[in-house]
Backbone bond lengths (Angstrom), bond angles and torsions (degrees), N, CA, C in turn:
res aa  C-N    CA-C-N  psi(-1)  N-CA   C-N-CA  omega(-1)  CA-C   N-CA-C  phi
1 X - - - 1.467 - - 1.518 110.98 -
2 X 1.343 116.91 -40.88 1.459 120.26 -178.98 1.519 111.47 -61.48
3 X 1.343 116.79 -37.42 1.461 119.27 179.18 1.519 110.66 -64.11
4 X 1.335 116.85 -40.37 1.458 120.82 178.84 1.515 111.12 -64.82
5 X 1.339 117.02 -38.47 1.464 121.21 178.77 1.518 110.32 -63.93
6 X 1.334 116.05 -44.44 1.460 120.41 -179.54 1.517 110.84 -61.16
7 X 1.342 116.57 -40.06 1.464 120.85 178.93 1.516 110.85 -66.34
8 X 1.337 116.90 -37.76 1.460 121.00 -176.34 1.517 112.64 -72.88
9 X 1.325 117.32 -29.76 1.466 121.11 -177.96 1.524 109.09 -77.95
10 X 1.327 116.34 105.52 1.464 121.07 -172.84 1.519 111.39 -79.65
11 X 1.326 117.02 129.34 1.462 121.68 176.61 1.516 109.42 -70.04
12 X 1.334 116.78 142.83 1.454 121.84 -175.94 1.518 110.88 -111.06
13 X 1.317 116.71 124.41 1.455 121.83 174.33 1.508 112.30 56.82
14 X 1.352 116.07 -144.02 1.457 121.21 -177.16 1.524 111.75 -102.84
15 X 1.321 117.31 21.12 1.459 120.56 -177.22 1.517 112.02 -56.57
16 X 1.315 116.99 -45.56 1.465 120.36 -176.88 1.517 110.85 -62.14
17 X 1.324 116.77 -42.54 1.461 120.09 -178.90 1.520 111.35 -62.79
18 X 1.324 116.81 -31.69 1.460 121.09 -178.20 1.524 111.48 -75.15
19 X 1.318 117.33 -39.19 1.458 120.41 -170.24 1.523 115.40 -102.82
20 X 1.322 120.20 -15.91 1.458 119.19 -169.43 1.522 113.68 -77.12
21 X 1.348 118.77 -23.80 1.457 121.14 -175.38 1.525 110.06 -64.97
22 X 1.336 116.08 123.31 1.454 121.07 177.26 1.513 114.98 78.61
23 X 1.329 117.87 1.68 1.461 120.03 -179.70 1.527 109.89 -88.12
24 X 1.335 118.24 132.31 1.462 119.29 173.19 1.522 109.85 -69.19
25 X 1.320 116.29 150.23 1.456 120.21 -179.42 1.522 110.52 -68.28
26 X 1.327 116.53 137.14 1.456 121.44 174.04 1.520 108.53 -89.61
27 X 1.316 117.01 118.10 1.463 121.06 179.88 1.526 109.64 -77.75
28 X 1.320 116.11 131.29 1.454 121.72 177.72 1.522 109.21 -107.77
29 X 1.322 115.60 128.21 1.458 121.63 -178.74 1.525 109.97 -104.53
30 X 1.329 115.61 -172.65 1.459 119.60 178.20 1.528 111.87 -65.63
31 X 1.329 117.85 -18.44 1.474 120.11 174.86 1.516 109.95 -58.30
32 X 1.331 116.56 -39.61 1.463 120.21 -179.77 1.527 110.20 -65.14
33 X 1.327 116.13 -43.83 1.462 120.03 177.82 1.526 110.69 -61.19
34 X 1.320 116.35 -40.29 1.462 120.41 178.02 1.529 111.27 -64.42
35 X 1.331 116.64 -35.86 1.468 120.52 178.97 1.524 110.98 -68.18
36 X 1.327 117.33 -38.53 1.468 120.20 175.80 1.523 109.53 -59.68
37 X 1.321 116.51 -45.12 1.461 119.95 -179.34 1.526 110.91 -66.72
38 X 1.334 116.97 -38.17 1.463 120.52 177.65 1.528 109.74 -60.67
39 X 1.329 116.43 -47.30 1.466 120.60 179.89 1.523 111.01 -64.05
40 X 1.329 116.57 -40.58 1.473 120.62 -179.77 1.522 110.83 -59.95
41 X 1.316 116.36 -45.20 1.465 120.44 -178.11 1.532 110.81 -71.89
42 X 1.329 117.05 -44.82 1.469 120.73 -177.41 1.524 111.97 -62.23
43 X 1.331 116.48 -39.22 1.471 120.88 -176.54 1.529 112.51 -98.26
44 X 1.326 117.82 15.44 1.467 121.25 -178.44 1.525 110.87 -54.61
45 X 1.321 115.93 130.38 1.461 120.94 179.23 1.514 114.83 86.06
46 X 1.333 118.48 -9.83 1.464 121.28 178.90 1.528 110.20 -85.21
47 X 1.329 115.64 143.77 1.460 122.05 -177.79 1.522 110.46 -123.02
48 X 1.317 116.35 157.19 1.462 121.36 171.19 1.529 108.63 -64.53
49 X 1.330 117.05 144.44 1.458 121.68 -176.23 1.524 111.72 -53.00
50 X 1.335 115.37 128.81 1.454 121.02 174.80 1.512 114.91 71.08
51 X 1.342 118.04 14.77 1.463 121.08 -177.88 1.525 110.21 -136.22
52 X 1.333 114.74 176.31 1.458 121.92 171.32 1.528 110.30 -107.40
53 X 1.329 116.75 20.87 1.464 122.28 -177.94 1.531 109.31 -86.50
54 X 1.335 118.26 127.39 1.468 120.01 178.40 1.527 111.38 -55.71
55 X 1.328 115.85 139.01 1.464 119.83 -177.32 1.521 112.12 -61.57
56 X 1.317 116.85 -24.65 1.459 120.53 179.55 1.521 111.79 -56.75
57 X 1.327 117.56 -28.20 1.471 120.01 -179.66 1.525 110.83 -60.88
58 X 1.332 116.92 -38.10 1.467 120.70 177.58 1.523 110.70 -64.51
59 X 1.302 116.96 -43.81 1.463 121.52 -177.29 1.524 111.26 -65.69
60 X 1.325 116.98 -40.86 1.464 120.72 175.59 1.525 110.59 -63.69
61 X 1.337 115.86 -39.70 1.460 119.77 179.62 1.515 112.51 -64.79
62 X 1.329 116.84 -42.91 1.468 120.73 178.90 1.524 110.30 -64.32
63 X 1.317 116.71 -44.76 1.461 120.27 179.42 1.524 111.29 -62.41
64 X 1.329 116.72 -37.87 1.464 120.81 176.21 1.523 110.70 -60.60
65 X 1.323 116.73 -45.34 1.463 120.61 178.84 1.525 111.21 -62.28
66 X 1.330 117.07 -39.95 1.466 120.50 178.12 1.526 110.20 -58.04
67 X 1.322 116.55 -45.40 1.463 120.30 179.42 1.520 111.09 -65.91
68 X 1.324 117.34 -40.62 1.463 121.11 179.96 1.524 111.50 -65.76
69 X 1.320 116.46 -26.91 1.463 121.05 179.12 1.525 112.55 -89.72
70 X 1.329 117.05 7.52 1.456 120.38 175.92 1.506 115.62 92.16
71 X 1.336 117.67 11.74 1.454 119.78 178.98 1.516 112.60 -68.14
72 X 1.334 116.16 157.23 1.457 120.34 178.18 1.529 109.96 -91.27
73 X 1.334 116.17 -176.46 1.463 119.16 -175.07 1.521 112.02 -63.43
74 X 1.333 118.10 -40.56 1.463 119.76 178.54 1.525 111.02 -59.25
75 X 1.317 117.24 -43.21 1.464 120.50 178.91 1.525 111.26 -66.90
76 X 1.333 116.86 -38.96 1.463 120.21 178.27 1.523 111.08 -65.47
77 X 1.325 116.68 -38.42 1.464 120.49 176.34 1.526 110.10 -66.16
78 X 1.326 116.78 -42.02 1.469 120.13 176.86 1.526 110.56 -60.76
79 X 1.336 117.17 -35.08 1.457 120.17 175.40 1.518 112.01 -60.36
80 X 1.317 116.78 -37.61 1.462 121.28 177.59 1.525 112.07 -69.94
81 X 1.320 116.41 -32.71 1.471 121.43 -171.65 1.522 113.84 -106.71
82 X 1.340 117.75 6.23 1.467 119.51 -168.76 1.524 114.02 -64.62
83 X 1.322 118.69 -20.95 1.466 121.07 -178.67 1.525 113.38 -105.22
84 X 1.320 118.02 1.69 1.463 119.91 -174.03 1.527 111.82 -62.64
85 X 1.321 117.72 -48.54 1.466 120.73 -178.57 1.523 110.57 -66.42
86 X 1.332 116.06 -41.10 1.464 120.84 -177.11 1.523 112.24 -69.45
87 X 1.319 117.39 -37.21 1.465 120.59 -174.22 1.521 114.20 -103.00
88 X 1.330 117.62 -19.24 1.465 119.99 -172.11 1.524 114.00 -121.59
89 X 1.339 117.98 -10.42 1.455 119.56 175.06 1.514 114.79 125.96
90 X 1.331 115.54 144.68 1.453 121.91 -176.79 1.519 114.23 -64.67
91 X 1.334 117.16 -21.06 1.451 120.04 179.17 1.511 113.76 -63.07
92 X 1.330 116.35 -19.18 1.463 119.79 -179.49 1.531 112.34 -70.54
93 X 1.329 117.55 -20.53 1.469 117.98 -179.15 1.525 111.08 -57.54
94 X 1.329 116.42 -47.78 1.453 119.86 -179.92 1.514 112.49 -63.16
95 X 1.328 116.47 -38.80 1.466 120.33 179.43 1.522 111.06 -65.32
96 X 1.329 116.13 -40.76 1.465 120.27 179.55 1.526 110.38 -65.88
97 X 1.339 116.87 -41.83 1.470 119.86 178.30 1.527 110.60 -61.55
98 X 1.324 116.15 -42.65 1.460 119.94 -177.11 1.524 111.83 -68.79
99 X 1.332 116.84 -39.40 1.462 119.88 -173.77 1.524 113.50 -88.97
100 X 1.355 116.56 -34.85 1.467 119.16 -172.55 1.528 113.99 -119.28
101 X 1.329 117.76 -7.02 1.449 120.65 174.56 1.517 114.42 98.64
102 X 1.339 115.30 164.56 1.462 121.55 -177.03 1.524 112.54 -65.72
103 X 1.333 117.52 -35.75 1.466 119.75 -177.41 1.521 110.81 -60.32
104 X 1.334 116.60 -43.71 1.466 121.04 178.27 1.524 110.21 -68.11
105 X 1.330 116.50 -48.00 1.464 120.17 -177.09 1.523 111.84 -61.63
106 X 1.321 117.58 -38.68 1.467 120.53 179.47 1.528 111.23 -63.16
107 X 1.322 117.18 -39.27 1.467 120.11 177.91 1.523 110.27 -67.64
108 X 1.331 116.43 -43.32 1.468 120.19 178.60 1.523 110.45 -57.88
109 X 1.321 117.30 -45.77 1.463 119.99 -179.13 1.526 111.48 -67.83
110 X 1.329 117.08 -32.67 1.466 120.10 177.43 1.523 111.32 -68.05
111 X 1.331 117.11 -23.76 1.467 121.88 179.39 1.527 112.27 -92.38
112 X 1.325 117.58 1.92 1.464 122.83 -174.55 1.524 110.41 -103.86
113 X 1.337 116.93 123.30 1.469 118.27 178.65 1.526 112.68 -97.85
114 X 1.334 117.21 -10.59 1.467 122.08 175.62 1.522 107.82 -171.66
115 X 1.328 116.57 152.84 1.459 119.33 175.43 1.526 109.54 -84.00
116 X 1.320 115.69 165.82 1.459 119.86 177.31 1.523 110.67 -59.67
117 X 1.336 116.55 -35.61 1.461 120.69 179.46 1.527 111.30 -66.41
118 X 1.337 116.94 -40.04 1.466 120.79 178.15 1.526 110.58 -59.69
119 X 1.317 115.97 -43.83 1.461 120.41 -178.69 1.526 110.98 -66.32
120 X 1.320 116.48 -36.85 1.462 120.71 -178.02 1.521 111.97 -67.52
121 X 1.332 117.27 -23.26 1.463 121.43 -178.40 1.529 113.20 -79.45
122 X 1.334 117.48 -9.92 1.461 121.02 -178.17 1.523 109.98 -75.79
123 X 1.340 116.83 138.25 1.460 120.92 176.78 1.521 110.04 -54.02
124 X 1.319 115.89 137.75 1.458 120.56 -175.35 1.526 111.75 -85.48
125 X 1.326 115.73 57.90 1.462 120.91 173.04 1.520 107.67 -124.07
126 X 1.323 116.12 153.28 1.465 119.82 -177.00 1.523 111.24 -59.28
127 X 1.331 117.32 -42.43 1.465 120.22 -177.56 1.526 111.22 -67.22
128 X 1.326 116.68 -40.30 1.468 119.94 179.74 1.519 111.00 -67.44
129 X 1.328 116.51 -41.72 1.464 119.67 179.45 1.523 110.87 -63.88
130 X 1.335 115.99 -41.53 1.465 119.48 -179.52 1.528 110.95 -67.08
131 X 1.326 116.97 -40.45 1.468 120.63 178.71 1.528 110.24 -64.72
132 X 1.328 116.63 -43.98 1.464 120.36 178.43 1.521 110.54 -63.19
133 X 1.333 117.32 -41.25 1.470 121.58 179.21 1.524 110.18 -59.30
134 X 1.334 116.42 -47.71 1.464 120.50 -177.91 1.531 110.87 -61.95
135 X 1.316 116.69 -44.06 1.464 120.02 -179.57 1.528 111.01 -64.11
136 X 1.329 116.76 -42.06 1.463 120.21 179.48 1.522 111.16 -64.30
137 X 1.324 116.34 -41.69 1.461 119.56 -177.93 1.526 111.19 -69.98
138 X 1.321 117.40 -39.03 1.464 119.32 177.39 1.523 110.65 -62.56
139 X 1.323 116.48 -41.18 1.460 120.52 177.81 1.527 110.66 -65.43
140 X 1.327 116.55 -41.18 1.461 120.08 -179.47 1.523 111.28 -66.67
141 X 1.325 116.96 -39.60 1.464 120.39 178.19 1.528 110.87 -61.55
142 X 1.330 116.43 -42.21 1.469 120.03 177.81 1.525 110.25 -62.66
143 X 1.319 115.99 -40.71 1.466 121.11 178.03 1.524 110.82 -64.82
144 X 1.329 116.86 -39.09 1.461 121.52 -175.77 1.526 111.86 -65.58
145 X 1.312 117.08 -25.93 1.469 120.39 -179.69 1.535 112.12 -66.92
146 X 1.316 116.95 -19.13 1.465 119.73 -177.29 1.524 113.11 -129.19
147 X 1.327 117.26 5.41 1.464 119.68 -179.29 1.525 110.36 -65.22
148 X 1.327 119.00 146.71 1.468 121.28 179.79 1.527 111.76 -56.51
149 X 1.327 115.88 150.67 1.458 120.68 -175.33 1.520 112.79 -60.73
150 X 1.325 117.77 -33.18 1.460 119.67 179.89 1.522 111.14 -63.88
151 X 1.317 116.81 -38.54 1.458 120.44 176.76 1.524 110.95 -76.22
152 X 1.331 116.94 -32.60 1.464 121.09 179.22 1.527 110.67 -60.87
153 X 1.323 117.41 -37.34 1.461 120.54 178.11 1.521 110.87 -61.83
154 X 1.322 117.23 -45.84 1.462 120.95 -178.72 1.525 110.54 -66.42
155 X 1.325 116.95 -44.03 1.460 120.34 177.56 1.524 111.01 -60.84
156 X 1.329 116.32 -42.62 1.458 120.03 179.31 1.511 112.35 -61.28
157 X 1.321 116.93 -39.36 1.466 120.79 178.89 1.527 111.04 -68.78
158 X 1.323 116.76 -39.02 1.465 121.47 176.29 1.523 110.59 -59.79
159 X 1.327 116.30 -49.14 1.461 120.05 -177.31 1.530 111.68 -70.22
160 X 1.329 117.44 -33.94 1.464 120.16 176.72 1.519 110.54 -64.58
161 X 1.317 117.13 -43.37 1.466 120.73 178.50 1.527 110.07 -60.04
162 X 1.333 116.90 -46.80 1.465 120.34 -179.05 1.523 111.95 -64.51
163 X 1.327 116.69 -42.35 1.465 120.27 -179.42 1.524 110.86 -63.05
164 X 1.314 116.99 -41.45 1.466 120.41 178.43 1.523 110.98 -63.12
165 X 1.327 116.29 -38.37 1.458 120.11 179.04 1.521 110.84 -64.16
166 X 1.327 117.12 -41.88 1.466 120.58 177.83 1.521 110.47 -62.49
167 X 1.328 117.42 -44.28 1.465 121.04 179.23 1.522 110.59 -61.42
168 X 1.324 117.46 -42.50 1.461 120.51 178.33 1.523 110.85 -59.43
169 X 1.337 116.79 -40.94 1.461 120.05 178.50 1.525 111.55 -68.99
170 X 1.324 117.44 -39.33 1.464 120.32 177.94 1.524 111.38 -63.60
171 X 1.322 116.75 -32.60 1.460 121.22 179.73 1.524 112.45 -80.15
172 X 1.313 116.77 -12.30 1.463 122.05 -179.33 1.526 109.32 -86.55
173 X 1.335 118.55 115.80 1.472 120.44 -178.17 1.526 113.19 -58.97
174 X 1.327 117.61 -23.80 1.461 120.75 -179.77 1.531 112.51 -80.53
175 X 1.325 116.84 -10.27 1.468 120.70 -179.65 1.527 109.93 -119.96
176 X 1.325 116.06 -66.56 1.465 120.92 177.08 1.519 113.27 56.04
177 X 1.332 115.60 -137.80 1.469 121.48 -175.59 1.529 113.36 -62.61
178 X 1.325 116.81 -18.93 1.465 119.61 -178.93 1.525 112.46 -63.83
179 X 1.326 116.97 -17.51 1.460 119.18 179.58 1.523 111.33 -59.12
180 X 1.332 116.91 -31.18 1.465 119.58 -178.36 1.526 112.12 -67.90
181 X 1.334 117.49 -17.89 1.461 120.53 -179.74 1.525 112.78 -69.80
182 X 1.332 117.60 -18.98 1.469 119.60 -178.68 1.526 111.81 -85.50
183 X 1.331 116.89 -8.51 1.463 120.83 -177.82 1.524 111.00 -98.91
184 X 1.320 116.22 138.53 1.462 121.83 -178.75 1.520 112.17 -53.81
185 X 1.328 117.34 -40.51 1.465 121.66 -174.96 1.520 113.35 -87.18
186 X 1.331 118.16 -3.09 1.456 120.12 -179.27 1.520 112.63 66.98
187 X 1.332 115.86 -164.81 1.460 121.54 -176.11 1.525 112.21 -63.21
188 X 1.318 117.09 -53.82 1.466 120.26 -172.62 1.526 112.04 -65.67
189 X 1.324 116.81 -43.53 1.451 119.61 179.92 1.519 112.47 -66.12
190 X 1.324 115.92 -38.47 1.462 119.97 179.07 1.520 110.95 -65.09
191 X 1.333 116.74 -44.89 1.463 120.37 178.98 1.528 111.18 -65.00
192 X 1.329 117.10 -39.27 1.472 120.37 176.32 1.521 110.72 -58.99
193 X 1.330 116.78 -46.21 1.459 121.32 -176.29 1.523 111.52 -63.95
194 X 1.326 116.79 -44.96 1.467 118.69 -178.45 1.526 111.76 -70.39
195 X 1.316 117.48 -31.92 1.467 119.76 175.26 1.530 110.39 -66.41
196 X 1.331 116.59 -39.58 1.467 120.40 178.51 1.526 110.95 -66.87
197 X 1.318 116.77 -40.69 1.463 120.58 176.45 1.523 110.87 -62.22
198 X 1.327 116.26 -42.70 1.464 120.74 -179.10 1.519 110.90 -59.00
199 X 1.328 116.75 -42.35 1.467 120.53 -179.71 1.526 111.09 -63.58
200 X 1.320 116.50 -40.85 1.467 120.26 -178.85 1.521 111.00 -68.79
201 X 1.326 117.82 -48.03 1.463 120.23 -179.21 1.528 111.02 -62.44
202 X 1.326 116.21 -39.31 1.470 120.26 179.71 1.528 110.40 -67.26
203 X 1.326 117.08 -45.44 1.458 121.20 -179.32 1.527 111.71 -63.46
204 X 1.323 115.53 -39.08 1.462 119.86 -178.41 1.532 112.54 -86.18
205 X 1.327 116.38 0.34 1.472 121.45 179.51 1.524 111.61 54.76
206 X 1.329 115.12 46.18 1.463 120.64 177.48 1.521 110.17 -63.69
207 X 1.321 116.51 154.92 1.463 121.15 -177.20 1.523 112.23 -58.32
208 X 1.320 116.66 -31.64 1.467 121.23 -177.61 1.525 113.04 -94.34
209 X 1.322 118.45 4.57 1.466 121.56 -169.04 1.523 113.38 -57.12
210 X 1.340 117.92 -48.39 1.464 119.34 -175.86 1.525 110.97 -64.82
211 X 1.316 116.72 -45.77 1.457 120.07 178.57 1.524 110.84 -62.59
212 X 1.326 116.47 -43.64 1.459 120.47 -177.88 1.522 110.84 -63.78
213 X 1.322 117.50 -41.40 1.466 120.61 179.39 1.520 110.71 -59.72
214 X 1.327 116.73 -42.42 1.453 120.13 179.66 1.512 112.82 -65.31
215 X 1.326 116.42 -41.44 1.459 120.48 -179.47 1.527 110.85 -67.59
216 X 1.328 117.13 -40.85 1.465 120.15 179.09 1.525 110.91 -66.34
217 X 1.329 117.58 -37.57 1.466 120.24 176.15 1.522 110.32 -61.93
218 X 1.310 116.07 -41.24 1.467 120.79 177.70 1.526 110.53 -64.61
219 X 1.330 117.09 -42.49 1.455 121.45 178.76 1.523 111.04 -58.98
220 X 1.331 116.53 -47.05 1.458 121.18 -179.72 1.520 111.08 -62.81
221 X 1.339 116.43 -42.42 1.463 120.26 -179.55 1.522 111.20 -63.41
222 X 1.319 116.89 -43.08 1.463 120.71 179.25 1.522 111.45 -67.53
223 X 1.324 116.57 -36.11 1.457 120.16 179.10 1.520 111.62 -68.22
224 X 1.331 116.63 -30.10 1.460 121.49 -177.22 1.521 113.46 -88.88
225 X 1.330 117.26 -17.28 1.460 120.66 -173.55 1.517 110.45 -136.10
226 X 1.321 116.33 167.90 1.458 120.39 173.23 1.514 108.35 -73.80
227 X 1.318 117.17 154.79 1.456 121.87 -178.05 1.517 110.98 -58.13
228 X 1.308 116.76 -37.53 1.465 120.17 -175.15 1.518 113.23 -65.72
229 X 1.337 117.62 -21.88 1.463 119.46 -174.88 1.520 112.95 -98.87
230 X 1.343 117.31 -0.13 1.454 120.12 -178.23 1.518 109.29 -109.71
231 X 1.339 119.43 113.55 1.457 121.25 -179.08 1.517 111.84 -66.40
232 X 1.336 116.43 144.99 1.455 121.41 -177.18 1.517 112.14 -61.27
233 X 1.358 117.88 -28.64 1.459 119.36 -176.94 1.522 112.62 -76.71
234 X 1.344 117.57 6.77 1.465 119.77 178.74 1.521 111.94 -68.17
235 X 1.332 117.24 -16.79 1.460 120.21 177.39 1.516 109.10 -104.43
236 X 1.353 114.66 139.37 1.464 119.42 -178.48 1.520 110.53 -73.76
């Protein structure tokens, strides 16, 4: 099963080439396989925003990045489970602690800016959702400035995966600027958030900082210009 999981988790960009030199191999046990199954069941029926792609693909991608950046098994498992509490309910925290341990659960909670229940309590109007989003992100950014380094690695990989996905959509003539329509904060709020994340990761010298800075610069350039006028080498 572990071999199949490794094959399914697609490597992104040149991350592996940057981080693998001199890194000891991270051994993955059946705990990792169990975490994949936990994420698969918890997120069953959920899709990536604006797509028909199973949400599990994002979780596998984040976990892959964690491993490529030198994370250990607990961090890789947290990469698989980092959205469970936020998207599937606060009750999962106890289950994660019981099944995977405090180290994993602590990272998952550090990557969570609100539970699914918290989000459900917000008035279902565009203005209320946007206001709640901004408040949650500002609180999360403040938290990220002091979050433990083990959790910072997982958060950085999550945000790098998402930023790369946005850039890919911006570069796609069939999507382009319309990608911002799927986000609660729209174009300006999304760009603000990723710029704020970039500053924090760079200041804290996170493992993903250099890659993330390049991707965010590319995102901003594509958002400000037509695809045809932005050279591909604008991203590191």
